[in-house]
BADORO-233158 format. One record per residue (C-alpha): residue number from 1; x negated, y, z. Coordinates in Angstrom, 2 decimals, decimal comma, m for minus. Last residue first. Example, Ala and Ser with C-alpha at 12.3 -4.5 7.8 and 13.67 -1.06 7.14 Angstrom:
BEGIN
+-----+---------+---------+---------+
|   i |    east |   north |      up |
+-----+---------+---------+---------+
|   2 |  m13,67 |   m1,06 |    7,14 |
|   1 |  m12,30 |   m4,50 |    7,80 |
+-----+---------+---------+---------+
// end
This chain:
BEGIN
+-----+---------+---------+---------+
|   i |    east |   north |      up |
+-----+---------+---------+---------+
| 184 |   m2,31 |   m4,29 |  m24,15 |
| 183 |   m2,11 |   m3,48 |  m20,36 |
| 182 |    0,96 |   m4,54 |  m18,55 |
| 181 |    3,37 |   m1,89 |  m17,98 |
| 180 |    3,93 |   m1,05 |  m14,13 |
| 179 |    6,71 |   m2,86 |  m12,57 |
| 178 |   10,53 |   m3,43 |  m13,97 |
| 177 |   13,74 |   m3,79 |  m12,44 |
| 176 |   16,43 |   m6,71 |  m12,56 |
| 175 |   15,31 |   m7,89 |   m9,30 |
| 174 |   12,73 |   m5,55 |   m7,81 |
| 173 |    9,28 |   m5,73 |   m9,50 |
| 172 |    6,59 |   m7,07 |   m7,18 |
| 171 |    3,41 |   m5,03 |   m5,53 |
| 170 |    0,74 |   m6,74 |   m3,37 |
| 169 |   m2,02 |   m4,78 |   m1,90 |
| 168 |   m4,98 |   m5,99 |    0,26 |
| 167 |   m7,64 |   m4,79 |    2,43 |
| 166 |   m6,68 |   m1,45 |    3,17 |
| 165 |   m8,89 |    0,06 |    6,07 |
| 164 |   m8,23 |    1,46 |    9,83 |
| 163 |  m11,36 |    3,20 |   11,07 |
| 162 |  m15,04 |    3,16 |   10,55 |
| 161 |  m15,64 |    0,33 |   13,15 |
| 160 |  m13,16 |   m1,52 |   11,40 |
| 159 |   m9,52 |   m2,35 |   11,87 |
| 158 |   m7,33 |   m4,24 |    8,84 |
| 157 |   m4,81 |   m3,00 |    6,85 |
| 156 |   m2,71 |   m5,38 |    4,68 |
| 155 |   m0,20 |   m3,67 |    2,30 |
| 154 |    3,13 |   m4,69 |    0,93 |
| 153 |    4,94 |   m3,65 |   m2,04 |
| 152 |    8,71 |   m3,44 |   m3,36 |
| 151 |    9,27 |   m2,60 |   m6,98 |
| 150 |   11,42 |   m0,16 |   m9,21 |
| 149 |   10,38 |    1,97 |  m11,91 |
| 148 |   12,90 |    3,42 |  m14,49 |
| 147 |   11,49 |    4,64 |  m18,07 |
| 146 |   11,79 |    8,42 |  m17,83 |
| 145 |    9,94 |    8,77 |  m21,52 |
| 144 |    9,98 |    6,09 |  m24,06 |
| 143 |    6,93 |    6,28 |  m26,54 |
| 142 |    3,56 |    7,60 |  m27,11 |
| 141 |    2,37 |    9,04 |  m23,98 |
| 140 |    4,25 |    6,74 |  m22,04 |
| 139 |    6,71 |    7,68 |  m19,52 |
| 138 |    7,34 |    6,68 |  m16,04 |
| 137 |   10,15 |    6,58 |  m13,34 |
| 136 |   10,86 |    6,57 |   m9,69 |
| 135 |   10,99 |    3,85 |   m6,86 |
| 134 |    8,81 |    2,35 |   m4,58 |
| 133 |    9,96 |    0,26 |   m1,72 |
| 132 |    8,00 |   m0,44 |    1,65 |
| 131 |    5,89 |   m3,03 |    3,71 |
| 130 |    3,09 |   m2,33 |    5,81 |
| 129 |    1,10 |   m5,16 |    7,47 |
| 128 |   m0,94 |   m4,21 |   10,26 |
| 127 |   m4,18 |   m6,03 |   11,44 |
| 126 |   m6,34 |   m5,46 |   14,69 |
| 125 |   m3,58 |   m4,82 |   17,09 |
| 124 |   m4,46 |   m8,12 |   18,80 |
| 123 |   m0,75 |   m9,49 |   18,35 |
| 122 |   m1,01 |   m8,53 |   14,57 |
| 121 |    1,08 |   m5,46 |   13,83 |
| 120 |    4,32 |   m5,28 |   11,39 |
| 119 |    5,00 |   m1,44 |   10,14 |
| 118 |    8,06 |   m0,95 |    7,89 |
| 117 |    8,20 |    1,95 |    5,36 |
| 116 |   11,98 |    1,95 |    3,86 |
| 115 |   10,65 |    4,62 |    1,21 |
| 114 |    8,02 |    5,67 |   m1,34 |
| 113 |    9,11 |    7,75 |   m4,21 |
| 112 |    7,16 |    7,83 |   m7,24 |
| 111 |    8,49 |   10,33 |  m10,19 |
| 110 |    6,97 |   11,07 |  m13,77 |
| 109 |    4,51 |    8,40 |  m13,54 |
| 108 |    2,09 |    8,19 |  m16,45 |
| 107 |    1,64 |    6,08 |  m19,28 |
| 106 |   m1,03 |    5,24 |  m22,05 |
| 105 |   m3,61 |    3,41 |  m19,67 |
| 104 |   m5,97 |    6,22 |  m19,75 |
| 103 |   m4,66 |    7,87 |  m16,35 |
| 102 |   m5,65 |    4,78 |  m14,35 |
| 101 |   m9,39 |    4,89 |  m15,29 |
| 100 |  m10,27 |    6,44 |  m12,10 |
|  99 |   m8,97 |    3,64 |   m9,87 |
|  98 |  m10,22 |    0,60 |  m12,06 |
|  97 |  m13,59 |    2,14 |  m12,73 |
|  96 |  m14,23 |    3,25 |   m8,87 |
|  95 |  m13,04 |   m0,82 |   m8,09 |
|  94 |  m10,32 |   m1,77 |   m6,44 |
|  93 |  m10,33 |   m5,69 |   m7,04 |
|  92 |   m7,85 |   m7,10 |   m9,22 |
|  91 |   m5,67 |  m10,30 |   m8,47 |
|  90 |   m4,27 |  m11,52 |  m12,35 |
|  89 |   m1,69 |   m9,62 |  m14,07 |
|  88 |    2,27 |   m9,76 |  m13,08 |
|  87 |    3,14 |   m6,10 |  m13,89 |
|  86 |    3,68 |   m5,14 |  m10,46 |
|  85 |   m0,02 |   m5,03 |   m9,32 |
|  84 |   m1,79 |   m7,79 |   m7,43 |
|  83 |   m4,35 |   m5,63 |   m5,48 |
|  82 |   m8,01 |   m6,16 |   m3,64 |
|  81 |  m10,15 |   m4,20 |   m1,48 |
|  80 |  m13,51 |   m5,49 |   m1,30 |
|  79 |  m15,14 |   m5,79 |    2,08 |
|  78 |  m17,65 |   m3,94 |    4,47 |
|  77 |  m17,88 |   m1,03 |    2,42 |
|  76 |  m14,06 |   m0,32 |    3,34 |
|  75 |  m11,19 |    1,39 |    1,55 |
|  74 |   m9,19 |    4,14 |    2,83 |
|  73 |  m11,60 |    6,78 |    2,36 |
|  72 |  m12,29 |    5,40 |   m0,97 |
|  71 |   m8,90 |    6,51 |   m2,16 |
|  70 |  m10,14 |   10,12 |   m1,59 |
|  69 |  m13,41 |    9,56 |   m3,45 |
|  68 |  m11,67 |    7,44 |   m6,42 |
|  67 |   m8,89 |    9,93 |   m6,90 |
|  66 |   m7,22 |    8,46 |   m9,74 |
|  65 |   m4,03 |   10,76 |   m9,24 |
|  64 |   m1,85 |    7,32 |   m8,58 |
|  63 |   m4,69 |    6,06 |   m6,51 |
|  62 |   m4,89 |    9,24 |   m4,41 |
|  61 |   m1,40 |    9,51 |   m3,90 |
|  60 |   m1,03 |    5,44 |   m2,97 |
|  59 |   m3,76 |    6,21 |   m0,12 |
|  58 |   m2,09 |    9,10 |    1,22 |
|  57 |    1,12 |    7,35 |    1,15 |
|  56 |   m0,10 |    4,19 |    3,54 |
|  55 |   m2,40 |    6,51 |    5,43 |
|  54 |    1,13 |    8,44 |    6,48 |
|  53 |    2,84 |    5,12 |    6,65 |
|  52 |    0,09 |    3,97 |    9,49 |
|  51 |    0,40 |    7,50 |   10,91 |
|  50 |    4,04 |    7,01 |   11,52 |
|  49 |    3,67 |    3,62 |   12,92 |
|  48 |    1,16 |    5,24 |   15,37 |
|  47 |   m2,28 |    4,92 |   15,45 |
|  46 |   m3,77 |    6,20 |   19,26 |
|  45 |   m4,88 |    3,14 |   20,35 |
|  44 |   m6,80 |    2,32 |   17,25 |
|  43 |   m8,41 |    5,40 |   16,96 |
|  42 |   m9,55 |    5,93 |   13,18 |
|  41 |   m6,35 |    7,71 |   12,16 |
|  40 |   m7,71 |   11,09 |   11,23 |
|  39 |  m10,80 |    9,26 |    9,83 |
|  38 |   m8,61 |    7,51 |    7,28 |
|  37 |   m7,86 |   10,80 |    5,65 |
|  36 |   m4,16 |   12,32 |    6,50 |
|  35 |   m2,05 |   13,98 |    3,83 |
|  34 |   m1,71 |   17,70 |    3,92 |
|  33 |   m3,75 |   17,97 |    0,39 |
|  32 |   m0,31 |   18,10 |   m1,50 |
|  31 |   m0,47 |   16,55 |   m5,17 |
|  30 |    2,63 |   14,84 |   m4,87 |
|  29 |    4,39 |   11,64 |   m3,98 |
|  28 |    8,25 |   11,69 |   m3,24 |
|  27 |    9,16 |   10,54 |   m0,16 |
|  26 |   12,30 |    8,53 |    0,53 |
|  25 |   13,63 |    8,94 |    4,11 |
|  24 |   11,21 |    6,70 |    6,40 |
|  23 |   11,98 |    3,67 |    8,35 |
|  22 |    9,37 |    2,50 |   10,72 |
|  21 |   10,03 |   m0,81 |   12,56 |
|  20 |    7,50 |   m1,81 |   15,13 |
|  19 |    6,73 |   m5,35 |   15,29 |
|  18 |    8,33 |   m7,52 |   18,36 |
|  17 |    9,66 |  m10,25 |   15,91 |
|  16 |    6,06 |  m10,98 |   14,76 |
|  15 |    4,92 |  m11,38 |   18,52 |
|  14 |    8,11 |  m13,78 |   19,04 |
|  13 |    6,86 |  m15,87 |   16,07 |
|  12 |    3,17 |  m16,13 |   17,14 |
|  11 |    4,38 |  m17,04 |   20,52 |
|  10 |    6,41 |  m19,86 |   19,02 |
|   9 |    3,69 |  m20,75 |   16,82 |
|   8 |    1,08 |  m20,87 |   19,52 |
|   7 |    3,36 |  m23,19 |   21,45 |
|   6 |    4,13 |  m25,46 |   19,00 |
|   5 |    0,45 |  m25,83 |   18,34 |
|   4 |   m0,30 |  m26,39 |   22,02 |
|   3 |    2,47 |  m28,85 |   22,06 |
|   2 |    1,17 |  m30,92 |   18,92 |
|   1 |   m2,17 |  m30,91 |   20,52 |
+-----+---------+---------+---------+
// end
C-alpha cells in the first residue's frame, strides 16, 4: 500500500510539474466589453491557458465593477463560490449582495493590474488553478488617495456541464504591502 501511495505521489508531482506557464504582461482592468464570457470558453479540450487567464481577468473586472450578472456567468448554481480577501477577513461566499455592495465600502480602486499569470491543470483536466499578482492603488471616499495595493492571488476553476466556473479565490498581501481595507 505504501508503494502505491508513493507511486501516486510521484505521478502527481510529475503531472504538476508539467503545468503550462502563462506569463502575461500587466493588464489594467477597465470597462471594456471585449472580455470573454464563461460560455465562450466552455469546451474543455479547446480551453487554452490564455483563455483561462482571460476568464480570470473578466471575472475580476465584473467583481470590481460590482456587476453581479457578469460575475455570475463565471460562477455555478451547483456550488458556492468562496473567497478569502486580502484583508484577512473570514471566508466569504460570493453572493449578489456581497458583489453588488462592493462600491459601498468607502473606497475604490484607482488602478488594478493583474500580471504574472500561471495556469496549473489537474491530471484529468477538470480543475485548474490560476495564480497571479495584482497591483495598483485605491482611494478612500473620505481620506487618503492613491494608496498602494499589492497582492498575490490564486483561483480554483472547475469544469462543469455549463463551462468552466470559479470555485474559490484566495488573496494575500505581498510582503511589506497592503491588501484591501477591512470593513469597520
